[in-house]
C-alpha positions as CSV (number, residue, x, y, z in Angstrom):
1,X,26.3,156.2,-1.6
2,X,29.5,158.1,-1.2
3,X,30.0,157.2,2.2
4,X,30.6,153.7,1.1
5,X,31.8,153.9,-2.3
6,X,35.3,153.7,-2.3
7,X,35.2,150.7,0.3
8,X,33.0,148.9,-2.1
9,X,35.1,149.6,-4.9
10,X,38.1,148.1,-3.3
11,X,35.9,145.0,-2.0
12,X,35.0,144.6,-5.9
13,X,38.8,144.9,-6.9
14,X,39.7,142.0,-4.3
15,X,36.9,139.9,-5.7
16,X,34.8,139.5,-2.6
17,X,31.5,138.4,-2.4
18,X,29.3,141.6,-1.6
19,X,25.6,142.1,-0.4
20,X,23.9,145.6,-0.5
21,X,21.3,146.6,1.7
22,X,19.2,149.9,1.0
23,X,16.5,151.5,3.1
24,X,13.3,151.3,0.9
25,X,10.8,152.9,3.0
26,X,10.3,154.4,6.7
27,X,7.4,155.2,9.0
28,X,7.6,157.1,12.1
29,X,11.2,158.0,13.5
30,X,13.9,156.2,11.7
31,X,17.7,157.2,12.2
32,X,18.6,156.6,8.5
33,X,16.7,158.0,5.6
34,X,15.2,156.4,2.5
35,X,18.2,155.4,0.1
36,X,20.7,155.0,2.9
37,X,22.9,151.9,2.1
38,X,25.0,149.4,4.0
39,X,27.5,146.8,2.4
40,X,28.2,143.4,3.8
41,X,30.9,140.9,2.5
42,X,30.8,137.0,3.0
43,X,33.5,137.3,5.6
44,X,31.5,139.6,7.8
45,X,33.0,142.8,6.9
46,X,30.7,145.8,7.0
47,X,30.4,149.4,6.0
48,X,27.4,152.0,6.2
49,X,24.2,151.9,8.1
50,X,20.6,151.4,7.4
51,X,19.3,152.1,11.1
52,X,21.8,153.2,13.5
53,X,21.0,150.0,16.0
54,X,20.3,146.5,16.1
55,X,18.6,146.1,13.1
56,X,21.8,146.2,11.4
57,X,22.5,142.6,13.1
58,X,19.4,141.3,11.4
59,X,20.1,143.0,8.2
60,X,23.6,141.4,8.2
61,X,22.3,137.7,8.7
62,X,19.7,138.1,5.9
63,X,22.6,139.8,3.5
64,X,24.6,136.6,4.2
65,X,21.6,134.4,3.3
66,X,21.3,136.5,0.2
67,X,24.7,135.8,-0.7
68,X,24.4,132.0,-0.2
69,X,21.1,131.9,-2.1
70,X,21.8,134.3,-4.7
71,X,18.3,135.8,-4.2
72,X,17.2,139.3,-3.1
73,X,14.7,139.8,-0.2
74,X,12.6,142.6,1.1
75,X,12.8,143.1,5.0
76,X,10.6,144.7,7.4
77,X,11.0,145.8,10.9
78,X,8.6,147.5,13.3
79,X,8.7,148.1,16.8
80,X,6.6,150.0,19.3
81,X,8.1,153.1,21.5
82,X,8.8,151.1,24.7
83,X,11.3,148.7,22.6
84,X,12.4,151.1,20.1
85,X,15.8,151.9,21.7
86,X,16.8,148.2,21.5
87,X,16.5,147.9,18.1
88,X,17.9,151.4,16.7
89,X,14.7,153.0,15.8
90,X,15.0,155.3,18.6
91,X,11.8,156.7,18.5
92,X,9.5,154.2,17.4
93,X,8.6,153.4,13.8
94,X,9.2,151.0,10.9
95,X,11.6,150.5,8.5
96,X,11.8,148.2,5.2
97,X,15.2,147.1,3.7
98,X,15.9,145.5,0.4
99,X,19.1,143.2,0.6
100,X,20.4,141.8,-2.7
101,X,23.7,140.5,-4.1
102,X,25.7,143.4,-5.2
103,X,25.5,144.1,-8.8
104,X,29.1,145.0,-9.5
105,X,28.4,146.3,-13.2
106,X,25.5,148.6,-12.1
107,X,27.6,149.8,-9.0
108,X,30.4,150.6,-11.2
109,X,28.0,152.9,-13.5
110,X,26.4,154.7,-10.7
111,X,29.5,155.1,-8.8
112,X,30.9,157.0,-11.6
113,X,27.7,159.3,-11.7
114,X,28.2,159.9,-8.2
115,X,31.7,160.8,-8.1
116,X,31.2,163.4,-11.3
117,X,28.0,164.8,-9.3
118,X,25.6,164.0,-12.3
119,X,22.3,163.1,-11.2
120,X,21.1,159.2,-12.0
121,X,18.0,157.3,-10.9
122,X,17.9,153.5,-10.3
123,X,14.6,151.6,-10.4
124,X,14.8,147.9,-8.6
125,X,12.1,145.5,-8.8
126,X,11.3,144.7,-5.2
127,X,9.0,141.5,-5.4
128,X,8.2,138.5,-7.7
129,X,10.6,136.5,-10.1
130,X,12.2,139.8,-11.3
131,X,13.1,141.0,-7.9
132,X,16.4,142.8,-8.2
133,X,16.6,143.3,-11.6
134,X,17.1,147.2,-12.1
135,X,17.7,150.0,-14.7
136,X,19.7,152.9,-14.3
137,X,18.5,156.3,-16.0
138,X,20.4,159.8,-16.2
139,X,19.0,163.3,-15.7
140,X,17.8,163.3,-19.4
141,X,16.0,160.2,-18.7
142,X,18.4,157.7,-21.0
143,X,19.0,154.4,-20.1
144,X,22.7,153.7,-19.2
145,X,22.4,150.3,-17.3
146,X,19.9,147.4,-17.0
147,X,20.2,144.0,-15.5
148,X,20.9,141.6,-18.1
149,X,17.8,139.7,-17.5
150,X,15.3,142.8,-17.7
151,X,13.1,142.9,-20.7
152,X,12.4,145.7,-23.0
153,X,8.7,145.4,-22.0
154,X,9.6,146.1,-18.2
155,X,12.4,148.7,-19.0
156,X,9.9,151.1,-20.5
157,X,7.5,151.5,-17.6
158,X,10.6,151.8,-15.2
159,X,11.9,154.5,-17.4
160,X,8.6,156.3,-17.2
161,X,8.2,156.4,-13.3
162,X,11.8,157.1,-12.9
163,X,10.9,160.5,-14.6
164,X,8.1,161.1,-12.6
165,X,9.6,160.8,-9.3
166,X,11.7,163.7,-7.4
167,X,12.6,161.8,-4.6
168,X,13.6,158.1,-3.4
169,X,11.1,155.8,-2.1
170,X,8.5,153.1,-3.2
171,X,6.7,153.6,-6.4
172,X,4.5,151.2,-8.9
173,X,5.7,150.4,-12.4
174,X,3.9,148.0,-14.7
175,X,1.8,146.9,-11.8
176,X,4.9,145.9,-9.6
177,X,6.4,147.7,-6.4
178,X,9.7,149.1,-7.1
179,X,12.2,151.0,-5.5
180,X,13.3,154.8,-6.7
181,X,16.9,155.7,-5.8
182,X,17.8,158.9,-6.8
183,X,21.4,159.6,-6.7
184,X,21.8,163.5,-6.7
185,X,24.8,165.7,-7.2
186,X,26.3,167.2,-4.1
187,X,25.5,170.4,-2.8
188,X,28.1,172.9,-3.8
189,X,29.4,175.6,-1.2
190,X,31.4,178.6,-3.0
191,X,33.7,180.3,-0.3
192,X,34.3,184.0,-1.6
193,X,37.8,184.8,0.3
194,X,40.5,182.4,1.5
195,X,39.9,184.1,4.9
196,X,40.8,182.4,8.2
197,X,37.1,181.4,9.2
198,X,37.0,179.9,5.5
199,X,39.3,177.1,6.8
200,X,37.0,175.5,9.2
201,X,34.2,176.1,7.0
202,X,35.5,173.9,4.1
203,X,36.1,171.0,6.7
204,X,32.6,171.2,8.1
205,X,31.2,171.5,4.6
206,X,33.3,168.5,3.4
207,X,32.2,166.4,6.4
208,X,28.7,167.3,5.5
209,X,29.0,166.0,1.7
210,X,29.4,169.5,0.4
211,X,31.8,169.8,-2.4
212,X,33.8,173.2,-2.0
213,X,35.3,175.8,-4.1
214,X,37.3,178.9,-3.2
215,X,37.5,182.1,-5.0
216,X,40.1,184.8,-4.1
217,X,42.0,186.9,-6.3
218,X,44.7,187.1,-3.6
219,X,46.6,183.9,-4.4
220,X,48.5,184.0,-0.9
221,X,45.1,183.4,0.7
222,X,43.7,180.5,-1.5
223,X,46.1,177.8,-1.6
224,X,46.2,174.1,-1.5
225,X,48.0,173.9,1.9
226,X,45.1,176.1,3.5
227,X,42.3,174.5,1.7
228,X,43.1,170.7,1.2
229,X,39.7,169.5,1.1
230,X,38.2,172.1,-1.7
231,X,37.4,170.7,-5.1
232,X,38.6,173.9,-7.2
233,X,40.5,177.1,-6.0
234,X,40.1,180.1,-8.4
235,X,42.4,183.3,-8.4
236,X,40.3,185.8,-10.3
237,X,37.3,188.2,-9.1
238,X,34.2,186.4,-8.3
239,X,32.1,188.2,-11.3
240,X,34.3,186.1,-13.6
241,X,34.9,182.9,-11.6
242,X,31.1,182.4,-10.4
243,X,29.9,181.8,-13.9
244,X,32.7,179.3,-14.5
245,X,31.6,177.2,-11.4
246,X,28.1,177.3,-12.2
247,X,25.0,179.1,-10.2
248,X,22.0,176.7,-9.6
249,X,19.7,175.5,-6.9
250,X,22.3,173.2,-5.6
251,X,24.8,176.0,-4.7
252,X,25.3,178.0,-1.6
253,X,27.6,181.2,-1.8
254,X,29.1,182.3,1.6
255,X,31.1,185.8,1.0
256,X,33.8,186.5,3.4
257,X,36.5,189.0,2.5
258,X,35.3,192.2,3.8
259,X,36.6,193.8,0.8
260,X,34.2,195.7,-1.5
261,X,36.1,195.0,-4.5
262,X,35.9,191.4,-4.3
263,X,32.4,190.9,-2.3
264,X,30.2,193.4,-4.4
265,X,30.8,191.8,-7.7
266,X,30.2,188.2,-5.9
267,X,26.9,189.6,-4.6
268,X,26.0,191.1,-7.8
269,X,26.5,188.0,-9.7
270,X,25.1,185.4,-6.9
271,X,22.2,187.5,-6.4
272,X,21.1,187.8,-10.3
273,X,21.2,183.7,-10.0
274,X,18.9,180.9,-8.7
275,X,21.1,180.0,-5.7
276,X,19.2,179.5,-2.3
277,X,21.9,181.0,0.1
278,X,23.9,184.2,-0.4
279,X,25.4,185.2,3.0
280,X,28.1,187.8,3.9
281,X,30.2,188.3,6.6
282,X,29.6,191.7,7.9
283,X,28.7,194.3,10.6
284,X,25.2,196.0,10.1
285,X,26.9,199.3,9.5
286,X,29.2,197.8,6.9
287,X,26.1,196.2,5.5
288,X,24.1,199.8,5.2
289,X,27.2,200.9,3.2
290,X,27.2,197.9,0.9
291,X,23.3,198.2,0.2
292,X,23.8,201.6,-0.9
293,X,26.5,200.5,-3.5
294,X,24.3,197.5,-4.6
295,X,21.4,199.8,-5.3
296,X,23.5,202.1,-7.2
297,X,24.6,199.1,-9.3
298,X,21.1,198.2,-10.4
299,X,20.1,195.5,-7.8
300,X,16.4,195.5,-7.0
301,X,15.0,195.4,-3.3
302,X,13.8,191.5,-3.8
303,X,17.5,190.7,-4.5
304,X,18.7,192.7,-1.6
305,X,16.5,191.1,0.6
306,X,17.9,187.9,-0.1
307,X,21.4,188.6,1.6
308,X,21.8,186.9,4.8
309,X,23.9,189.1,7.2
310,X,25.2,188.8,9.8
311,X,26.0,185.5,8.1
312,X,25.0,182.3,10.2
313,X,22.7,181.3,12.8
314,X,22.9,183.5,16.2
315,X,24.9,181.3,18.6
316,X,27.1,184.2,19.8
317,X,29.9,182.7,18.2
318,X,33.3,184.3,18.8
319,X,36.0,181.9,17.0
320,X,36.5,181.1,13.6
321,X,35.3,177.7,14.2
322,X,32.1,179.0,16.1
323,X,31.6,181.4,13.1
324,X,32.2,178.5,10.6
325,X,29.9,176.3,12.6
326,X,27.0,178.8,12.7
327,X,27.3,179.4,9.2
328,X,27.3,175.9,7.9
329,X,24.0,175.3,10.5
330,X,22.5,178.0,8.4
331,X,23.3,176.6,5.4
332,X,21.9,173.2,6.3
333,X,18.8,175.0,7.8
334,X,18.3,176.7,4.2
335,X,19.0,173.4,2.3
336,X,16.3,171.3,4.8
337,X,13.8,174.2,4.8
338,X,13.9,174.8,8.3
339,X,14.5,178.5,7.7
340,X,13.2,180.7,4.8
């Protein structure tokens, strides 16, 4: 939802009537995943996408009717392969989209969670008299918002199903169909070294929805002018800075300086954590020397095997921009389970 958050916030501030469309379910090939959103105003402004094709036209029409009636609606689109391109389902498939007048109070609460990278789960009733009513839960399962008309009897089973799901999609709660909409924290890319290749790398990561931090004790390298899109710049050694930023399964570390005084501490700290990706910009010869130092520092063979070097997918990259591209491609491949 971050891709439409600021625009919708401005529409709310301008007191415009807004409908929200959310992808509930897909079958076959669909260009947009479950949870993708599009917002439409009564005067025909729109932001976001639910399919990437002419399905949007039908969804906009239904959104305007939803605003007029004040009632949500669950839409279904299905096409065969030979007509798929015309409606935006490029390889054939089906898609369900839930359209509703925007609940601005819910939007403000879930928007705050998204901006601060806190896990939140929205459960929305899809059918019946209660369609459109929703509850929002935080990472602990505590209720942080409910629709005014949602009864406690309905809220309890919604909380139970929210805790049982680890992905967005349809589910059943209290014998009623619901939409589980998980709002995950953004993945975090930590760049060790404010070197030249890190500059296009921060831009690629930002475009892909990552938040980015840079660690470099050399202040001249890591400056806001060189890294305008990063969230945090720390001018300390990585063994001190990495624990401050936090290292979890949603964190990816790229070690880029070529300086053992900086790189080794970063690797010792990162490889002792659950981060799924640790890449090092290095030649094979330099890496052999590094491995010897890390063994002497006490790292295990299993930890050393986690190092990805030469860093990035092999595309015969030459320029800093191409190297940044291959690094980001490898990180996305690891995140999506395409490479182990």
